C-alpha positions, 0 to 999 in steps of 0.5 A: 500500500502506497501513500495517498495519491494527489492530483492537481486540476489546473496548471496556470500561474497559481496552479504551477506555484502550488505544484512546486510545493506539493511536488516537493512535499510528496517526496519529503513526507515519507510514505504519507503520499504517493511520490507522483503528482498528476497535474491536469494541463489543458493542451495548448501550443507554445512556440509550435510545441505542446505545452505538456511536453515542454513541462514534462521535459523542462519541469517548468510552466514556461507560459504561465510561470516561467523561470520556476522549476517544479519537482520531477514528481509532478507530471503534466497530463492533458487528459482529465480522467487520466489525471484524476484516476485513483486519486485520493486528494484533488486540488482544484485551481482553475478559473471558477467558470470551468469548475462545473464542466470539469466536475461533470466530466469527473463524475463516476470516475473518482474514489468515493472516499476521496477529498478535495480542496479548492484554491479557486477565488470566485463564486458560481452563479446560481438560480438564486444568488451565488454559490460557493465553489467548494459547495458545488464541487462537493455536491457534484462529486459527492465528496468533502471539499475544503478550501485554501485561501491566503495572501499568496501571490504566486510568483512570491510563493514560487520564489519561496518568500515567506507567507501564510495561508488559511485552510478552511475545512469542516472536517478536522482530520481532513484539515490535518492531512491538508496541512501536511500536504501544503505546509513548508517552512516558507508556506505556513498553514493555519486550519480553521473550521469557518470554511465558508467565510474563508472562501468568501474572503478569497473571492471578495478581496479580488473585487476590492483589489480592482478598486485599489487599482482604480485609485492607482490609475486615477493618480491617487496616493496611499491614503486613498488606497487605504480608504479603499481597503478599509471600506472594502473590508467593511463591505466584505464583513457586511456581505458575510453577515447578510449572505453567510450567517455564522461568519466568525469575525476572527476569520477576517483576521486570518491570512485569507482575510485582511492579509490577502486583501492587503497583498492583492490590493498592492501586488495582485493581478486584479489591482493591475487590471483596475489601473489598466481599466482607467488608463487604457479604456480597453475592455476586460476581454482585451486586457485579459489577452494583453496582460494574462495571455488569455487567462481570466481575471476573476475579480470582474466576474465576481463583481458581476455575480455579486452585483446580480445578487445585490440588485435582486435584493435591492441592496446595491446602495448598501454596498456602494464600493462593490457596485461601483467597481462592477459598473466601472468594469462593465463601462457603465460609469466613468472611473472618475466616479469612484472617488465620489463613491468613496467620499459619500460611502454610508460608512461615513454618515 
């Protein structure tokens, strides 16, 4: 009997960074884990060669995380069912809009006692409002699914700069297993049982980060950005109170909360998007092709999803920062209207 088999569903920027950690840990943690990690990689061409073949030869994702070597234990596989075959632990790290399709394909092809962990920072649009990605994975695959969220900018994690992260789970034993799988001296993991709040923070902070980028694009300074962070955190807490009753205030002070908010608002891709929205006048789709080489910004999608929910509940005015960010991304209002939104925020009344 070997150790638990681990597979990674996704291979972009963050997926490749976490593959470096997991790929090394399966080698270092004795017989706890199988020594091979399969990573599902959507097959695409890069310089007239299949990206999977380059990865398996060079042990590097030359397109999405260039310059970072991943342990030989990680093998890129272009076939989803081959990737997940016999796996005990699934790590989901794909854009949230692809989760349902992938899980539908996986149904009936996985172990009944497997577990999953989602690193996906987004929501799924449901018939009534929004749905947490971990809930969708769990329901579709009929297995338990925890989450991992934190102040974890992929290039910094990949270069082994110290950071923290938060594992959210409803099962204490699963939390212990995931901590062993992910923790390193430079990637410290705390485990909390307030899973839904952990995941909610991971999605909403990307929306606030766009706002931080908007004030950068408008030429404002750190004082204005600090106001965006504070008001954004207030709306995150309020959103949790409204839509996720039972959220613990202490969870907002974990890495998944205020720490991730600070990191993303200063160095994340959604901050860069917010700045580009102001300075270029281009659409989100054009900026995705230009900045992310075809990958998706999660912030605008989350902003749109929660705006749909707020509008249906007649609560747009109660969340003016979230609302303004969505409307700026959708080119409904001019970015210059963002400052009056901050100035007139009901928090100041």
